[in-house]
N, C-alpha and C positions, 0 to 999 in steps of 0.2 A: 158753528153752522147748525147745530142741533135745534136751537131755539127758532132759527129761521125756517127749517124744515117743518117744525111743529106748527108754526103759524100758518104755513102754506097748506099743510095737510088738514088742519082743523078749521081753516077759513076764519080764523079769529085774528084780525089784522090790527097792527098799531097804525098810528097816523102816518108815520114816516120811517123810511129805511134808508140806510147808506151802505152801499157795498163798494169796497175799494181794494186795491192790491194788485199784485203782479200777474195773477192767473186769469187771463182774458177768457179762457174757455169756461171757467166757473162763473164769471160775470155774465156771459151769454146764456149759460144754462139757467142761471137764476132769473134772468130777465124773462126767459121763456116760461119758467115755472110760475112766475108772478102773473104773467098774461093768462096762462091756462087756468090758474086757480081763481083769479079775480073776475075775469071777463066772460060774459055769456056770448057764445058764438053767434047768437041771433042778432045781437046789437053790439058786436065787438068794437067797431070803429067809432060808434057813438059815445063810448065810454072810455076811450083811450086818447091821451094827449102825449106826444113825445117831443121833447125839446133837446136839441143836441148842439154842442159847441157853445161859443160865447153868447151870453144873453144880451139881446138888444132891446127887447120889449118886456120889461119886468111886469108891467100891468097885466099882460095876457096871462102870465104865470100865476100872479096873485089872484086873478079872477077865477082861474081854473081850480084853485084850492077850495073855493066855496061853491062851486057849481054842483048841483045835485045830479045823481046818475039818471040815465034814461032807461026806464023799464028794467032796472037791475038793482041789486043790493049795493054795488060798489062801482066807483070810477077809479081808473088807474092813471096816474101822471108819472111819466118817466123823464128824468133829466140826466143826460149823459155827457160826460167829459166837458163840464161847464167851467171847471177851474174855480168854482165858487168857494171851495174849501181851502184855497191858497191865496196868497196876496195877488192883487191885480184888479179885482172887481169888488172892492171893499164896500162901496155904497150899495150896490145891488145885493151883495151877499147879506149885508145887515138888514136890508128891507125884507128879504125873504126870511131871515132869521126871526124877525118880529112877527111874521105871519104864520110860523109853524104851529103855534098853539091854536090858531084860528082855522086850521084845516078842517073841513067838514068831516063829521064822523063817518060818512059814507064814501070818503075819498082816501085812497092810499097813494102816497107820494114816494117814489123810488128814485134815489140818487145813485148813479153808477159813475165812479170816478177813478182816475189813476192815482192821483196824489192828494194827500190831505195834510192839514196842519191842525193838530189837536188843540191849539190855542185859539183857533178860529171861532168866532161867535156862533156862526151857523152850525159848526160841528157840535158845539156845546148844547145848542138847542135841540138838534136831532138826537143827541145822546140822552137828553132829558125827557123828550116826549116820544121817542121811537126806539129804533134798534140799529146798531152799527156792527158790521161784520167785515173783518179783514180777510179777503180771499187771497191769502198768500200761497206760495208754492206748496203743494201737499207733501206729506211725509213719504218716505220710501215705502213704508208698510201700506199706506193708503194706495199708492200708485200700483204696487204689485197686486193687491186685492182687486183694484179697479180693472186692471188688464184681465185678470182671471175671470172676473164677473162678466165682463163684456163677451169674452170667449164663450163662457157657459151659456149666456143668454142666446148666443148665436149657434149653439150646439157644436162648438169646436172645443177641443181640449188643449190646454197649455200647462205645462208643469211650472212649478215655482222657479226652478233654476233657469228654464227657458225664458220666463217672463223677465227675470233679472237681466239675462243676456240681451233681450230685446230692449229694455230700458237703458242699458249701457251703450247700445248701438246708435240710438237715434237721439235727436234733441229733446230736451226734457219738458217743453211746454205741452200741456194736455191736449191742445188742439192738434198739434203735430203727432202726438202719440196715437190719438184716435184715428187720424188719417192713415198712418203707417200700419196700425192694427187692422184697419179695414182691408188693406191689401192682402194681408195674411188670411183673413176670414174669407174673402172672395176667392182666394187661390185654393183653399182647402175645401173638400166636400164635407157635408154634415157628418158629425161623428168622428172626423179625423183629428189627429193630433198635430198641432203646429210645432215644428222642430227648429233647432238652431240652423240647420241647413236652409230652411225656408227663409229665415231671417237674413242670412247671408245673400241669398238669391234675390230677394225682393225689396228689402228695406234700404232707404237712403241713409248711409252712415254719416255721422258728424265727423268733422275733422279730428276731434279728440279720439273718436273710436278708431279712425284709420291710423292715427299716430300710435295708439295703444297696440294695434296689431303689428305695426312696423317694429316698435320696440320689443314686442313679444318675440318676433322673428329673430331679432338681434340676440335676445336672451337665450333662445333655443339654438343659437349658432346656425341658423338657417339663412345663410348669406343671400342665396338666390331669391328666397321669398321676401326678405327685407328689401332688396334692391327692386324687386317687382312692385312691392307696395309703394316704395319711394317714386319709381318711374310713373306709376299710375297717378300719383298726386301731381307730378310735374305735368303729365298729359291733361289733367283736369285744371291746369293753369293756376295751381296753388303756388304762391311765391316761395322760393327756397328759404328766404329769411323767416317767413312765417312757419314753415315746416320745421326749420331748425329751432326756433324759439319754443315750439310745442314739444319737440323731442327733449330739449333742455328742461322744460317744465315737468315732463314725465319722469325724468331722472331725479329731479328735486323732490317730487312727490314720493318716489320710491324711497329716497333717503330719509325723508321725514317720517314716513310710515314705518320703516324698519327701526328707526331710532325710538319712536314712541312705543312700538310693539315690544322692543327690547326692555323698555322701562316698565312693562307689565300692563300697559293700557289695552283695553278691549277695542274691538273694531268700532263700536259705537262711540267710545270715548275719543278715539282717534278722529273719527268723522266729525265729532263736535269741535275738537281742537282745530281741525283744518277747515271747518265750515263747508264740508261736502257730505255726500250721501254715504250711508253705510255700505251699500253694495259696490260703490266705486272703491272704497278703501279695501274691501274684501278682494276685489280684482287686482288692485295694485300690490297688495301683500302677497298674493299668489304669484304675480309676475316677478316680484322682487326676489323670490327664492332662486331665480336663475342668475342673480347678480350678487357677488360678494361686495361688502362695503367698499373695499379698495377699488373695485372696478367702477362702482357708481361714482366715487370721488374722482377717479381718473377721467371718466366721461364728462363730468361736470367741469373739471379743469380744462379739458379740451374744448368744451362748449364756450367757456369764458374766452379762451385764446381765439377761437373762430369769431366770436362776437366782436372782440376788440379789432381783429383783422379786418372784418367787414366795415366796421364803423370808421376805421382810420384809413381805409382805402388800400390796405396791403393785400387784401383778398378781393380779387375782381371776379373770379369764376366761382360763384357761390354753389352752383349745381355740382361741379366736380368736387369741391371741398367737402360738401355734405356726403357725396358718394364715398369719398375716402374715409370719412368718419364712420359711416355705416359698415364698410368693409373691415375696418380696423377692429370693431367691437363684435362683428358677427362672424368673423372668420373662424 
């Protein structure tokens, strides 16, 4: 993304750009950055064309590639979610590919897509004459620094450990992170510190975060808290079988993390091995200290028996059986 930011800052643009990947927040952010960097507010709409979805009139797009700007240095053409970089519109995609090198020097074409195929002819042409960036999910370090930076810009303080707790509590897409962070910023006065209690009070927890707290309560032998957490999930209409599968998953993660840690692997190495974030591994390793290996294995064996019982119809009262499981390991 550094080259992308450099082009936008210096206003020295390539003919064509392709942004793709999982992180919708970053795609929206860069779309806005392109508009702000390229377009003059006095004739904004005269020099902007946006095409979204399946392309029906390819000639309109090809004509826009060679249209000169109106009282401005550049025109911006945005094509979003067209699926031109995957199979399905091969003829139109190849027509556009042939026209990439004919884009006027005063025109910037920006493709914003979810999925791409690097074997695609249009992809190869964009790569040859322009710039391609995969806006995948950011790293843990990036997200922590991003959260702290937003707080600082709004004159609110948040410590690194609190930022990690915040990211562990909510869903990980950046759009949701920003919305949840805004709650905390609006709640606190300027100069105040955002605390873990504020996060518990205001933020919408993911199911994973709620399950983590439930299993944590089991580990600390706090039966009342564990049952309260479980009953809250039931009141929220979460299906017992889903809750059960998430509890089983948590115990599996603990077992994996404990085993890999015992082999001498670092938190980062474990995170890479399991395909998860470093701060999640850190939290699971901390949680796993409350469970001996044999207790985790016993819990997993019980999970297997309950799973078989549910699937074979031997267990009909899922809510009660899950309560009994929680009481057994939290007593």
